[in-house]
C-alpha positions in Angstrom: 74.7 -3.9 32.5 73.2 -1.2 33.5 74.3 1.6 30.8 73.3 -1.0 28.4 69.9 -1.6 30.0 68.9 2.4 29.5 70.1 1.9 26.9 68.3 -0.3 25.0 64.8 1.0 27.2 65.7 4.8 25.5 66.2 3.3 22.1 62.8 1.5 22.1 61.3 4.7 22.9 62.9 7.0 20.3 61.3 4.1 18.2 57.5 4.1 19.1 57.9 7.2 19.5 58.6 7.2 15.8 56.0 5.0 14.6 53.2 6.8 16.9 54.6 9.7 14.7 54.5 8.0 11.4 51.0 6.5 12.3 49.6 9.8 13.0 51.2 11.3 10.2 49.3 8.5 7.8 46.4 9.3 9.2 46.6 13.4 8.9 47.2 12.4 5.3 44.4 10.4 4.8 41.8 12.4 5.8 43.0 15.3 3.9 43.5 13.5 0.8 39.5 12.2 1.4 38.3 16.1 2.3 39.7 17.2 -0.9 38.6 13.8 -2.5 34.9 15.0 -1.0 35.9 18.4 -2.3 37.0 17.6 -5.9 33.8 15.3 -6.3 30.8 16.2 -4.0 28.7 13.6 -4.8 31.8 10.8 -2.6 31.2 10.6 0.8 33.2 9.0 3.0 32.7 5.0 3.6 32.6 4.9 7.5 29.8 7.8 6.2 27.9 5.4 4.1 28.0 2.4 6.6 26.1 4.8 8.9 23.9 5.7 6.6 22.5 2.3 5.8 23.1 1.2 9.2 20.3 4.3 10.4 18.1 3.6 7.6 18.6 0.0 8.0 17.8 1.0 11.9 14.9 3.4 11.1 12.7 -0.1 9.0 12.8 -1.8 12.2 12.0 -0.1 14.2 8.9 1.3 12.3 7.4 -2.2 11.3 8.4 -3.3 14.9 7.5 -0.3 16.3 3.9 -1.5 13.3 3.5 -5.3 14.8 3.9 -4.4 18.8 0.3 -3.5 18.6 -1.3 -6.5 19.0 -4.4 -4.2 17.4 -2.2 -3.8 13.9 -0.8 -7.8 13.7 -4.7 -8.8 14.2 -4.9 -6.8 10.5 -2.1 -8.0 8.8 -3.3 -11.5 9.8 -6.6 -11.1 8.7 -5.3 -9.4 5.1 -2.5 -12.0 4.8 -5.3 -14.0 5.4 -7.8 -13.1 3.0 -4.9 -13.0 0.3 -3.8 -15.9 0.4 -7.3 -17.1 0.2 -7.7 -14.7 -3.3 -3.7 -16.6 -4.7 -4.3 -20.3 -3.4 -8.2 -20.4 -3.5 -8.2 -23.3 -5.7 -5.8 -25.7 -4.1 -8.1 -24.5 -0.5 -11.6 -24.5 -1.4 -12.9 -28.1 -0.9 -14.7 -27.6 -4.2 -13.8 -27.1 -7.8 -14.2 -23.5 -9.1 -16.6 -25.8 -12.3 -18.3 -27.6 -9.4 -19.5 -25.0 -7.6 -20.5 -22.5 -10.5 -23.2 -25.8 -11.8 -26.6 -27.0 -10.9 -27.4 -29.9 -8.5 -30.1 -31.0 -5.7 -28.6 -30.3 -3.1 -30.5 -26.2 -2.7 -30.1 -24.3 1.0 -28.7 -27.3 3.0 -27.6 -27.0 6.6 -24.7 -27.0 7.8 -22.7 -31.0 7.7 -19.0 -32.4 6.9 -20.4 -32.7 2.9 -20.9 -29.3 3.2 -18.7 -27.7 6.4 -21.1 -24.2 5.7 -23.7 -25.6 4.0 -25.1 -24.7 0.7 -26.8 -22.3 -1.2 -28.6 -21.9 -4.7 -28.6 -25.4 -6.8 -27.0 -27.1 -4.0 -23.5 -24.8 -4.6 -21.4 -25.2 -1.7 -21.2 -21.9 0.6 -17.9 -22.1 1.5 -15.8 -22.6 -1.5 -17.7 -20.2 -2.9 -16.8 -16.8 -0.1 -13.0 -18.4 -1.4 -13.3 -18.1 -4.8 -15.7 -14.7 -3.9 -12.4 -13.5 -2.1 -10.5 -13.3 -5.3 -12.9 -11.4 -7.4 -13.7 -8.9 -4.7 -9.7 -8.4 -3.7 -8.6 -8.1 -7.9 -11.5 -6.2 -8.9 -10.3 -3.5 -5.7 -6.4 -3.8 -6.2 -6.7 -3.1 -9.8 -9.4 0.1 -9.3 -7.3 1.5 -6.3 -4.0 0.8 -8.9 -5.7 3.2 -12.1 -7.0 4.8 -8.9 -3.7 5.7 -8.0 -0.8 6.3 -10.9 -3.8 8.5 -12.6 -4.1 10.5 -9.6 -1.3 11.3 -8.8 0.4 12.2 -12.6 -2.6 14.4 -12.4 -2.1 15.9 -8.8 1.8 16.4 -9.1 1.1 18.2 -12.5 -1.5 20.3 -10.8 0.2 20.6 -7.2 3.5 22.1 -9.5 2.8 24.0 -11.8 -0.2 25.6 -10.5 -2.2 28.3 -12.0 -4.1 27.6 -15.1 -3.1 24.5 -15.2 -4.8 23.1 -11.4 -7.9 25.0 -11.9 -8.7 23.2 -15.4 -7.3 19.8 -13.2 -9.1 20.7 -10.1 -12.6 21.8 -12.1 -12.8 18.2 -14.1 -11.7 16.5 -10.8 -15.0 18.5 -9.4 -16.6 17.9 -12.1 -16.4 13.6 -10.9 -17.2 14.3 -7.2 -20.0 16.1 -7.9 -21.7 12.5 -9.2 -22.3 10.1 -5.6 -19.8 7.6 -6.6 -22.1 4.3 -6.4 -24.9 6.2 -8.5 -22.0 6.9 -10.9 -20.9 3.0 -11.2 -24.9 1.9 -12.1 -25.3 5.0 -14.9 -22.7 3.7 -16.7 -22.6 0.0 -15.7 -25.8 0.3 -17.3 -24.7 2.1 -20.7 -22.6 -0.2 -21.0 -22.6 -3.6 -20.0 -21.2 -5.5 -16.2 -17.9 -7.2 -17.4 -15.2 -6.7 -14.4 -13.3 -4.5 -16.9 -15.9 -1.5 -17.2 -16.3 -2.3 -13.5 -12.0 -2.0 -13.1 -12.2 1.1 -15.0 -15.4 2.7 -13.7 -14.2 2.7 -10.0 -11.0 3.1 -10.6 -12.1 6.7 -12.2 -14.4 7.5 -9.3 -11.5 7.1 -7.1 -8.9 10.0 -8.9 -10.5 12.7 -7.9 -8.7 12.2 -4.5 -5.7 10.9 -4.9 -5.3 13.7 -7.1 -6.4 16.2 -4.6 -4.3 14.4 -1.9 -0.8 14.6 -3.7 -1.5 18.1 -5.1 -1.9 19.4 -1.4 1.0 17.2 -0.4 2.3 18.8 -3.8 1.9 22.5 -2.6 3.4 22.3 1.1 7.1 20.8 -0.9 7.9 22.3 -3.8 8.6 25.9 -1.6 10.8 23.5 0.1 14.6 23.9 0.2 15.6 20.9 -1.9 13.1 21.8 -4.1 15.0 25.0 -4.7 18.3 23.3 -4.8 17.8 20.7 -7.2 16.0 24.0 -9.8 20.0 25.9 -8.9 21.6 22.5 -10.3 20.2 22.2 -13.5 16.9 19.5 -13.0 14.4 19.7 -14.9 11.4 19.7 -14.2 9.8 16.4 -14.9 12.8 14.9 -12.2 12.6 17.7 -9.4 8.7 16.3 -9.8 9.2 12.6 -9.7 12.7 12.2 -8.2 12.0 15.3 -5.3 8.9 15.5 -4.9 6.5 12.3 -5.1 8.7 10.5 -2.7 8.5 12.5 -0.1 4.3 12.9 -0.7 3.9 9.2 -0.5 3.2 8.3 3.4 -0.4 9.6 2.7 -0.5 7.8 -0.4 0.0 4.5 1.2 -1.5 4.9 4.0 -5.2 5.6 1.8 -5.0 3.2 -0.4 -5.4 0.6 2.6 -8.5 1.8 3.3 -9.5 2.3 -0.2 -9.2 -1.2 -0.7 -11.3 -2.2 2.0 -14.0 0.9 0.6 -13.8 -0.8 -2.8 -14.5 -4.0 -1.8 -18.0 -3.1 -0.5 -18.9 -0.9 -3.7 -18.1 -4.1 -5.9 -19.9 -6.2 -3.5 -23.2 -3.5 -3.4 -22.6 -3.3 -6.8 -23.4 -7.3 -6.9 -26.4 -7.2 -4.8 -27.9 -4.6 -7.3 -27.2 -6.7 -10.1 -24.7 -5.5 -11.8 -21.7 -8.0 -11.8 -20.0 -10.6 -14.2 -21.8 -13.4 -14.3 -18.8 -15.2 -15.4 -17.0 -15.0 -12.0 -18.7 -15.8 -7.7 -18.9 -12.3 -5.8 -20.8 -12.1 -2.7 -23.1 -9.7 -3.4 -24.4 -12.0 -5.5 -24.6 -14.7 -3.5 -26.4 -12.6 -1.2 -28.9 -11.1 -3.0 -30.0 -14.5 -4.2 -29.8 -16.0 -0.3 -31.8 -12.7 0.7 -35.9 -14.9 0.1 -34.4 -17.3 2.2 -33.2 -16.2 5.1 -35.0 -17.7 7.2 -35.3 -21.1 5.5 -31.9 -20.5 5.2 -29.5 -18.1 6.6 -26.1 -19.8 6.3 -26.1 -18.7 2.5 -26.4 -15.5 3.0 -24.2 -14.7 5.9 -21.4 -16.2 5.5 -20.5 -14.2 2.6 -21.4 -11.0 4.6 -19.3 -12.6 7.5 -16.0 -12.4 4.7 -16.4 -9.3 3.7 -16.6 -8.1 7.1 -13.6 -9.7 8.1 -12.1 -8.4 5.1 -12.4 -4.6 5.2 -12.1 -4.7 8.8 -8.8 -6.5 7.8 -7.4 -3.6 5.8 -9.3 -1.0 8.0 -6.9 -1.5 10.8 -3.8 -2.2 8.4 -4.7 1.5 7.4 -4.6 2.8 11.0 -1.4 0.9 11.8 0.3 2.6 8.6 -1.2 6.2 10.5 0.9 5.2 13.5 3.8 4.8 11.7 4.4 7.1 8.7 2.2 10.4 9.5 4.2 12.4 11.8 1.2 14.0 13.5 0.2 10.5 14.8 4.1 10.7 16.1 4.4 13.3 18.0 0.6 13.4 19.7 0.9 11.9 22.9 0.5 8.9 23.9 
């Protein structure tokens, strides 16, 4: 009996050893096969590496978003910005009176706040609360469209100037210097006086004013990144200039642009309101600056008519500025490495 037990144990041990050897052999063969596939097809990667890379990217995104939202100050800016965007999109449902009612005339001019008019009335008996809600859409749409024009054209010119350099850089930058030589608000007033104050003219002129800023910003980033190793590797691999500029250089230069966009929207909202206060606004649309101008002679009699549009402008600008600070803290390496 003892002999048979020992023989069975030896057989089990030998079979286990054979199974272990087979598993080792299969593992080695699979690693060699994947290695040859990686050598023959350089773009292919091990599946486990791909999974790790994807998880790493998601972790980085979550950590950046979490870091940004953990700051109570930044969270306030996000809430304010989302509130302003919501008012501009859903203003027709939120406002107590329709657009036609707050652009028509009634007998309740300059009335103090009541249940019927929570923030009082202004010129021609128009509800102040409804007008500041509808004015949010005008200020935000003009600012966002103007920033979009500045961004698209500025990125294109900046990346051309930074990548090609020489005479291309000289011509583009001299044109940008000419535009920068005029104060932005004076430049806008001059052209709006020559043309007219239609909303499309305001958007185009404000967009042109912002082009030099973004072109210089992109150019400085491109000058830093065009000499890096991955750009040289892309050139050696045969990639054309357009692919190198917009596929390799631009994505690595986009961080300062994203940060500046938030600041720029707030800045343009101030300019749009200032232009309307000076009389350069489209009369078809409600504008905070126009309401402040109309209420200016009634500051002591009906202060609410000028206060609430000014307060909405203040809240909007503060919201976008705080979000810009939060984006800078998350995206800018200088502020990530700075001691807290």
